[in-house]
Every structure is written in structure tokens, then in C-alpha cells.
N, C-alpha and C positions, 0 to 999 in steps of 0.2 A: 630325388636322385634321378637321373634317367635309367630305366629298367633294365639291366644286364642284358634281358632278350634282344630288344631294339637297339644295345650298342652292339651285339657279338650281327645280329641280321646284318648291320650298318655294315660290318668287315667283312663277312664273308661277301658282299657283294661287289668287292673291289678285287680284281683280279691278281692276282702277285705269285704267279705262278711258277717257278725257279729254270734255268735253262743250263743242264748240264753241257753242253756246249761251248758256253759262253766264257769266257778268258776275262769278263768283267765283274768287278764286284760293285752295288751288285747283280748278276748275271745279268737279267733283264730288267729292263729300265721300266717295267708296271711298277716292280716291288719299291718303285719309290713312292706312288700314290697313295701307299697306306702309312709309309715312314714319314709322310710329309703329313699325314696327318693324324697319325700319334704326337708326331712334335707339336701341330697347332693344336690338339685336345687339352696337353699335358700344359702347353704357354695360358691355353686359357681359362684353366683350373690355377696360376698361379705357382706353377712347378717349375723350377729350373732346370733345364734340358736343352741337350744337344744331340743334333743328326751331325754327322761327321760325312767324310768324303766317301766311307766305306760301306755307310748304308747303316751303321749302328744308331740308337738312339740308345741317348743316356740320360737318368733324371734321376733327380735326388731330393727327397723329401724331408728337411734338417729334424734334428731332435726335437723333443718339445720338453724332455726329461733333466734334472739336475743332478744325472750321473752320469757317467760314461759306459755304455756298450757297446758291443758287437755292431757294426753297420752290417744287415742284411739286405740281397737283394733278391729282387724276383725276375725271370728272365722268359722270356719268349718268342719265337719265331714267326715271322709274317708271310714267309715263301709257303706254298702246296706245291704236294709233289708235283715232278712230272708225268707220275704213270696217268692220270686221266684229268681231263680238262678242267681248272677252274676259270673259267670263263664264262659271264651269264648263267650265273649260280642262283636259281630258283628255290628257295627253301620251302617244304613243306612242313608244316605246325600243325601235330595229330595231339592236340591237347585231351588230359583222361583215357591215356590210350589203354587199349581193352582185351591185349593177349592175342588179337589177330593177326593175320595178313595185312599191309600196307601198301596198297599202290600208290605205285613212283608214277604220276601220270603224266610227265611229260614222256612217259616208252611206252606203248600199251602194251599192254598185258604182263612188263614187268613188276613186280612184287617182292618187299623185303619181308621174308617169311620167319617165325620162332622157328618151323621144321627145318631150315637151313639155319637159324641165327636165334638159339637157347636161348642165350643171352637178353633177346629182347625181353624175356618174360620177368626179367628180374625188375622190368620198370614200369609195368602195370599198375595205373593209376595217375601215373604221369605224364608232365607233355615229352612228345617227341621231336625232335628236330631232325627233318630228314633230306634228301636230295629229292629230285624231284627224278631222275634216273636218266641223266642227262650229264651229268657230271659229278665230280666229287662236292663234297658240301665244303670241307677247310674248316672243321673243327679242330684240325690238325695241322696246324696249333693255335687257327684266331678266337677255338676258348679261350688259352690259353692269355690270350691278349687283352682278350673283354676281364678273365677273370681279375690280373692283374690292376686293368684300368680302373673297372668300378670299386677293386679295394681299395686306387690312389681317392677317387674323388671321395670315396667314404672318410678315409684321412681328412681332406682337404674339410670338409665339411661340417667333421666332426671335431673342434677342435679341442673335446674335454677327455678323443679317445690316445692313454700317453703311448708315447713308440720310441726308438730309437733312432737313430742313422737309419730310411730305407732308401734303396737303389732300387730302381727300375730300369731293363735293358730290355730292347727288341730289336733283333738281328733277321736279316736276308739272308736266303743261300743254306739254309740247315739242311731241306730234304736232298742235295747234294754233294754235301760232307764238306762245307765251306764256308759253314755257320759263322766263327767264332775265329777264322783263323787269322784277321787283323785284330782281334778284339784285344786294345788294350784294359785286360785288369785290374793296374796301378791306375789307370785314369778313372775308372770303374767305380774304383774305392770301396766295395764290399771286404770283409771279411769273410763270409760265404754266404752263400747263394743257394736256389733253388728254380730249379726249370720244372715250369709248369707246361710241360710236355707228354705225362701221361696218359693212360688211356681208361679205362672204367673205375669210377669213383673206387677211390680206397688205395688204388695202387701208391707205393712208394719203392725206389726203384734206386739203388747205388751200386750196381754191379749191370755191365752190360758186355757185348760181343766184343771185341778184339775184331778189327775191321782191315779187309784188304781190300781193293781190287783187281782184277787183271784183265786184260785185252790181248788175245791172240787175232794175229794174222797167219792166216795160210796160202803160200805162195803156189796156187797148182799151175798146171800147164792146158792149154785149151790144142787139140789135135780135133781136123775132122773126125767126127765121129766112125763114117766110111775106113779112114784109116788108123783107127786111135792105137789099136794095140800096139802095146810096147811102149807106148808112147806120150797117150794123154795121162795127168795127173791131176783128177777133181778134186778141185779144193773144198766145194760141198762136204763130198763124201770122203774125204781126208780128219775135216773136222769134225763131221761126226763119229769115226773112230774116234777121234782126240777126246772126244766128250765122253765116248763110251765107256775110256778108258777108268774114266772119274767112280767112286764108289758110289754106284744109286742109291743105296740105303742112308748115302750122306748127304742127302735135295732135302728143301727143306719141309716138301710133304712130307716125309718119311722122319721129321727130328721136331723135340719139343726140349721144352726144360734149358739145362744148359748143355747140351748138344749140339756140335755146332753143322756148320754146312758149307756144303760147293752150290753157288745161285746161278746158272747161267742165265741173265738178263735182257741178252740180245743175240741177234744174230742175221747177217747178212752179207749175200755170196755168192758167185756164178761159177762157173769152171775153171775161170782165173784168179781169183779172188775169193777170199772168205773172211770174214774177223765176226768172232764171236766175243762175248764182254762176259766177266763172271767177278761176282763179290762171293768173299772168303770168309768166314765169321767163324768163330770160338771165342766162347768166355773164359775158356783154360790158355795162356799163355802158350806153353809147350803146345799143346794141339793146337795151336794158332799156328805154329812156326812150321810143326810136320804138314798141315795143310799146302800152305806156302811152297815149301819142299815138295811136295806132291804135284801139283800142280807144274811146276818145273820141271821134273823128270818125267813127267809125262811128255811135254814137250819138245825134251830131250830126246823120250823115245820113240816121237814121230819123224826128227832129224836125221836119227840113222836109220830110221828106215824106209825112206821116200828121200834122205840128200839135203845136205846142212841148207839153211837158209831158209826151209819149204814151212818151219814153222816161226813165229819169231811173237816174244812173250814181252808185258812191259807190264809192270807188277810195281803197286805201290801202296804201302799202310795208309789210313784211313781216319783209325783211331784208334785208342786200346782201355781195355776192362778199367774203370773209374773207382774199384774198388780200393785198390791201393793207397790210392790218394786221399778217398773219402775217411774210409775207417777207424783212420786214427784221429777222427775227429768225431766219434761217434755221436757226440752231443746231439750233435746238428738233427742227427738222425731220430734219438729218443723225442724232439723237440717238435717235430714234421709227425712222430704217434701220437705224444701228445693232445697236440693239435686238432688232428683229424677228432682224436674221441672225446676233448672240447665240442665237437660238431657233431656229434654222434654219430663218426663215420670209425669202422674197426679199420686199421691199418691194412692191408696185403704186401708185407714186403718182397718180393721178388726181382729176380734179372729180369732185366732188359734183352728181349728176344729183338736188340738193332740197336741205334744208337742214339744218341742224345748231344746238344750242344756240353752240356755237362761235363760230356766225359773230357772234352778238350779245355775245355775250362779250368776241369781239375787239375790236368798235368801244366797247364797254367799256373798253376800256384791258387786255383778259387777252388775248395771242395764245392760241388753242387750236384746233390740229389738229384732225382728227378719226382715229380707228384703228379698225380694225376690233372688231368684236363676235363677228363668225362667220356672221353665220346670213342667211339668203335669205328672198327670195318675202315680205316684209315686206308687213306688213298684209291678210293674206290667210288663208283656208283652208289653202293647201299652204305656210307658211312651216316648213321646219326649220333645223335647226343643226346642225352635228357636235361631238359629246360635245369631239373634240378641238384643235376651234379655238376653244373657251371657254374651256381650259385652255392653250392655245397662248399665248392674248391674256395671260391674267394673267402668265404669264412675261414678257410683252414689259413687262408695267406694272411690275415686280420689278425687269426691266435697267436701264429708263429712270428709274428712283430711283437703281440703280447707278450711272449714268451720270452721273447730273447730282452724286453724293457723294463725285463722283474732283476 
């Protein structure tokens, strides 16, 4: 079998950064490069596979046992986040990590240091794969892709491995919240599924944020500053005032666990026009709705103070907490816990402070918790992944398949 590290490095070499400004699916044409590669690799393994017009790779490994058991699916996304470049990724391989700082050699003076990222010390003695400091790594979620593909190759090359029907799915555009908008759950054919899209080894998640996006436009009035008194309305300053009306303690940098937040993610503007973009998050549906109501009230206040039409709000829900969909099928959580125990891993059940394709899939009728892919510091140049975590995640996939076949 191909080594899983070689598979992972081959995938991260393909730039698949999604584009939130695009209306197409996939949002970036370059995502097709990895999607087609995966289709071709599955075909080469003799697996029945389809790549549709929306960029969904769906494959089936038929059961090789003589009793009916549920079909279990494994899903990962191919795109990387818009937050940092995914072009020309140059991974660094650090064997037998010694617990010290790691130079990211693409940027002189830039170092990945345990003083800033103490979780690095959990992996002393292991092989770390880091960036060179110029891009993200792409372990989110190409580690998940590699783990699933490695498990598929194992099943194909080891016919003595007993399993029920196994479904495999690869999706585009998860990072921009559109990963499974057109995903046909019925055609996929799984009874239950898991996304391999979590973080550190052991993570197991079936709760995630309720999520919304908010875009606010401020219409100002530009007048020559020499004669601006009583006339100018500076859109930049009005936008700053609006942002200041939101609770400071509910920003991401002050929250943890089940605490939600308002997060301003972009701003651009002039005196005449300014645009602000936010994401709104909370695990509790009631608190989530209250947050959306508050941002609408803040916009209304600005319009009362500065005149109707000064601030306009465009807000839309992105996904919801999958707990209510997964919890009635708790046996799939129990199987994941046991599968980790079989691999010598203690499961860490925790809420996702983010989202996953599994949330939307769960609301489409496919209960789909999230399992660790192994990476840390996603979406930036400090991203890294221990090789041993990737290997263990693929082992967990095979263990889950075994448990479903019992």
C-alpha cells in the first residue's frame, strides 16, 4: 500500500482554495483538479465512483458479508479556507519532534513555538508536518481525505477484511458554508455517516454552532472637509459606532466552550460608503436567535440616529446545531468511541466551535457526527498535523466499519 504520508503530501500540493465571492459550484475551478484526481484514484482501485456536475465525488464499496447491516459513510471536503493561500504549499517534515521551536523556513524569523502553541508538546517524539510559513498546510481537510482514501485502499487490497456497504463522499466549498447545499443524501445511500474533519486526535463532535452571516452597508455623505460641519456623515465612523454597540465580551477572543459570539470578519470603506461583514454563532438556538435580533436592533438604532437607509442589513442562516438530529441515533457516537478505544485512543466528546458539512447533512436526514482528522491551527501558516494522528484516524475508520458489520 502507498504510505499515507505520501498520499497526504500529494493532496496538499493541489491548490483547492474556495472562493466565497463566486456563485458557481464548486466556487473555484481549481477544486476540480483534486476532485478529478480522487475520482481517478478510486477508479484505479476498482471502486464504483461518480463525480457529478456539482463537484461531489460519491463512491461505494459493496458489502462482503452475508447479512444486512447499515450502510456507513465517510465524508471529507477538498477545499481549503479563503483565510490563507493554499497555492504552492511546501510542507516541512519534522521526524522525532524534540519539543522545541520549529523554524518555518519560507519566512525568515518565523517560528512555530510551544510557548505560543503548548499543544505541540503533546506530540514529542512524533513526526510533525508543518507549513513553511508562506501558506496554510491544508490538513483541513486533506488529512481527512487521505485517511478515507487509505482506508478504502486497505479494504480493496485486503478482501479478508469483513465489512458492510461503505459509502465515500468528497465535497467542495465546505469552508465557505456551501459544502453540501446540493448533496443528494438519497443518492449517496448511507444510513449513517461521519465527517473526518475534526482537529486533534480523539476529538468526537456531534454539537456545533448555529450559524448566520450578516453583511451591513453604511451609506455616508461625503462633503469637502472644509465645509463639512452639520453635513458630512462619515460612513467609516458610523460603522465603527455600530460595531461598538455590540457586546465586547461576546467577541471570539473572549469566548470558549458553549459561549457564542459576534465576529467581524471584514471591513472596507470610505467616507461615502462602508461595508462590514460578521458571522454570528451560538450553540443554544434561543441565544442564537437573540443575537440575530440584537444585530438587527443595532442597525435600526443607527437608522433612527442618522436617518432611514443609513444602514442596511443582509442576514442569512448558514447551518444549525446538529445535536437534535444526531442524539436520537446515539449508537453511532458509541461506535465511534469504541472504535477509538480499539485504536488506543480516548475519545474527547466536545462541541465544535465552528461548523461542518455533517451539520447540514444531519438536517438533510443523514445523521453525521464529526471525527478528528488530526490537524491543529487550521486556516493559517501555523497549521500542523502529526503523522501518527493521520494514521490513527484511518485506523478508526476501519474500526467503525468493523463495528457496523458485527
